[in-house]
C-alpha positions, 0 to 999 in steps of 0.5 A: 364847075366853077369850083373845079375850074378855079382849082384847075386854074390855080394848079396851072398857075403854080408852075408859071409862078415857079418859072417867073420866080426862077427868072427873077432869081437869075436876073438878080444873080446876073446883077450881082455878078455884073461889073456895075456891082463889082470890080471891072474885069480887064483883059490883056487883049482888049482893043484900044481905046481903053477906059478906066475910072480914076479916083475922082470917079471920072472916066479916063480914056486912052485912045492908043497905047501911051508912049509919052507919060508924065508923072506929077507925083513921086508915088505915081513915078514909082508905080510907073517904074515898077510897071516897067515903063521907064522908057516911056516916062518923059517928065516927072516932078523935082521930088521924084527921086526914086528909083535912080532912073528917075533922076535923069528924067525931064523935070516939070516943076514941083509937086504943087507947082507943076509948069503946064508949059513944060508938061505940054512941051513934052507932048504927053499922051498920058498924065498921071496926077495926084491929090497933092497937085493943084486942081486948077493945073490938073483941069487945065491939062485936061482942057488941052485934050490930054488924058489925065489919070487922077490918083488919090490913094489912102490904102493898100487896096487902092494901091493895088487898084492903081497898079491894075488901072494904070497897067491896063491903060498903058498896056502893061496889065500882065506886069501889073497882075504879077506885081499885085500877086507878089505884093498880096502874098507878102502882105498876107504872110505879115498879116498872119504873123501879126494876127498870131501875135497876142500882145498888141503894142500901141504904136504912134506914127509921127510925121512932124513934131512942130506941131506933132503931126500923126497918122490916124485911121484911114491912112496906109500908115495905120493899115501897116501898123495893124497888119504888122501886129500893133494898134495905132495910138491915134486910130480914134482920129481920121487921116493925118492930124495934129495932136497936142502934147497932152493927147500924146502923153495920154495915149502913152504909146509903147512904140513911137515910129518917126519919119526921117529924111527929106520927104516932100521938101522938109527936113524931118531928121530932128523929129527923133531928137525932139521926142528924146529931149522934150521933158514933157515926153520923158515919161512915155513908155516908148521913151523909157523903154527905148522903143523907137523906130525911124522910117524913111519918109520917102517910103512911109509917105508915098503910096507906092510899092515900097510900102510893102518893104516898109511893112516887112521892115517894121513888123519884127520891130513892132513884135519885139518882146 
């Protein structure tokens, strides 16, 4: 009897174990699909207040649709204008020069010299800051009860994210979704063409020349070069770095892409002249074959929607035979 009873108990426990295992599987599937383990799903009709997480991993809550917005960086300004928030932007920095509509906005100081007094006087219900801003200034604005979204963007995916999050908390999520969809289509087209290009030229992107300041991995300039079909000469270095003449000669890039224009307050117009006239660089493949590309620093160094214009501009030049 004891043996029969044990067999009977084992048989009765088998379906119970199957049920338990099924419940456990469903539970883990739920966890994997949960917003806590992936992208948060925003909805156009979500009620206010709305909360997102900024690039400092901090919650930013906007209690009602914001109609007075201050931007503390040129890249943020370009994103806000692209979202159609022209009439709501009440303050920007002195370096916010694009689009043309930005030129008439109230100025609140420089990129790293923001005037807290001017910001407060504009009575903003949302401030969009950047990693280039003085952190003490950002914290002071927050302490006054003003919602601050902090952007620290180094990749195209992070630009998509800022469009999505700012679109959500400004009530322009539908417009943001349209922009993201369009940019991804454009990016995918160039990426496929780049992948099909067998010969991968080595490209060096130079921001400054005294000393030589170049773009390494973990930058959107590195990403653009890769998508366009090239290889970044300094992908073995992280972020934007100083490289010496010997390092540059050893890399011997096929193409040199240099910034031109004012950028963030410095005149970069003579970078190309430096590379063309520096005797120690005369033997570079890019110089001897005259394969140089000049790009607008206001576009190349800003984490905004014009980076996709730049991608489409440099791709055919990188793939030139």
